N, C-alpha and C positions, 0 to 999 in steps of 0.2 A: 741068187737067191731059189727059195723050192718052187715047184712045177703048180703046187697047190698052196690058195689063197688061204690063211690061218680065218675059218670061219666065223670068229670072236672081230671082228677088225671091215673097219670098212674098207670096202676093193678098193678104193680109189687110194687108200693111203695103203694098203699093203700091194699096190699094183709102183709104188715107188721105189726105186733103187734107195732111198734114204730120208733119213727123217731128219732134222732141222727145230729144236725145243728149244722155246726159251722155259730160263724156272719159272722167277718172281709173278706169282696169278696165274700162271700155265699148267705149274704139275703142282707147284706149295704153295698153297696162302700166306703170304710172309707180307702183304700187301698191306694188312690193318699195323701191325710191330712196326714195318719203315714208315708209313705216315705218323706214328706217334709216335715216332724218333724224331721227325720232319717238325711234327709241334713241338713240343716241348723243347729240342736245341733253340729252337726261334720264339719261341717263348724267354726261355735263360737268357741270350742276348738281347731280347729287348724289343726284338721283329715280330712287325705287325706281319701276316702272312697266308695270307687270304687261299679256299680252297685251289683257284686257278693254280695258284705258284707251286701248293703243294702236288697237283697231277703234274706241273710239266718236269718234277722227278723221276715218275713213272717211267719202269720198264729205260732208263738212261740213267747213264755216268752220274753220278754228284758230282763229283769235278766237272766234266766238261757244263752241265747248267749252272754250277754254278764261276762259271769261264764266261757265258756266254750272255746271261739272264743279268737283266740289272737289277740290282737290290743295294738293302745297307750291308752285304758282305761284299758291293763291287772293290778292288781294291788286295783281298784278304785272299794268304794264301790256298789255296784252292783243297790241297792237299788236308791242312787242317783242320779247315772245313768240314769236309766229309769226319774225321775223324772225331770232331767233335759229334756229329749227327749220330756214327755210329754206337759212342761212348750212352748215348741216351734210347739203345734197345731192348725194350724188355721182353722178354722172350715167357715170361710167370703171366703176365699182363697179358699181353697176346701173345698165346702160344702156337707156334706153328705146324702143322696141320697135312697134307697132301689134299692138294684139287680132288674131289671125288673121280675116281676112273682115271687117275694122270697114270700108278704105279702098274697098272693092267692097263690100258694100253700099251706103256711099253713094253710091257712084256710081254706080252700079243703082239708086238710088231720086230721085235727081236722073233719071237717065233716062226712070224712069216719071212726071212730073213734078210729083212732091211737094217740097214749098218744107221748108228743112230748115235747123233753128238748132240752133247747138249751146248747154245748160244747162248749166254748171257752175259748182261753187264755187270752183275759180279763180280767177286774178289772168286778167285779159287778155292779160301779158306770155306767159302760161305755152300759155293759151289758142292764141296764134298760132303760139308755137315748133311746139306739138303737132299740129295739125293741116295747119298750112303744114310746117313739117319733116321734123317723124316720118312724117305720112300723107301728102302731101304733096296736098289738096283742099282747101286754103283758099277756094278760088273755087269750090266747092259751097255753101257753107256762107250762104245769106241773111243771117240772122243770128248772133251773139253776144252771149249770156248768163253772164256773166260776176261775180265780186263785186265789180266797182263799177257792178252795175248794178243790184242795188234793195236798201233800206237792213237786209230780211232773207232771210238764206240756206237751202236745207236744212232739215230739214224743214216749213219753213217752202211755203205755195205761191205764195209769189212769184215766183223766178228762171222756174217752168212757166207762170205766168197769163203773166208779164212777156215771156216766146219766144213764145205761139199771139198773144199783141197784136202782137208785131213781127212775125211772119208774115202779120197779117191773117183767123185761122181760128180757131172757137169752138174752147174747151176739147179737146169733148167730139169732135173731126173731128180731133182728130192720136193721135200715138201716140209713146211715151215709152219709150225704151231705157236700163235702168237696172240696177249694178248691187251696188249698197246697201238695205238698211231703209231711211234718212233719205229717200231721193232717189225710194224707188218711194212712200214718206206725201205728199211734195213735190206727187207728180205727182195721187197719189189726190186728193190734198186742192182740189189744183188744179180737178180734174174732167177729166183728162186721159182720151180714152175705153176709150183700149188701153193699159195699162203692162205691157211686157215685162221681166220681168226675167233679165237677164244673170250667171250663176254664174261669174265669172271667179274670185271672191274671197270669196264668198257662197255656204252650200250654198243648193240649190236646195225645200227646206222652208224654213228660215228667209226667201228671199224672197217664197215661197208665203204662211206663214204675216205676212209683214209687208203681205200685199193685192196683191202683183203677180198681173193675171190669168194670166198665162202663163211661164212660165219657160224660157231654151235654157239652154245649155250655154255660148255663144258666138255672136256676129254669122255665121260661119261658118254655123250651122246652119237661118238664115233666108235663106239662098243656096239654091235649089232646085235641082239638076245635072239 
């Protein structure tokens, strides 16, 4: 890491050896599209799923939620269920947009010498599209931890353990940015030293109750003027 901190980055973040960043809801505003896809799929199947059911899928691998959450899908092939949801994604109706400040935060962390890994529950194809086509910062990520990387997803610690290991740093020396409680718990159970909740879709109090050490409204709040 360089001796001087980038003046545009929160000193607590720039002082870390590594940043482990969630994707959906943290860097890319994709949750409206994701939630709409689940709603459309459930409607097509004739299933009545309320907001609490939709929230259960946020920040987690769809196949794991389908396998663990009782519902009309119980007993069905989880991979087929996820494919059904993906077939209802409509990015024309719900365009993918960067979360304000996300791309600039990654650029400034990289400039400050902080190693950066993406740690997402999504598949690699989605991750590559999001940080490449949507954010335009693919080359700033040293590693990508996706659904294909570990056998268990968030809130299991495996994704964040894999992210830290890939960057060659102890989890305690890293910062994690997460917008959901399952993601926060994954980072905490992996021993990540600083876990910051990003309150783009979950209330600050819920993230704090989930264990986040600190909560901000969004990545832009972590950029100093």
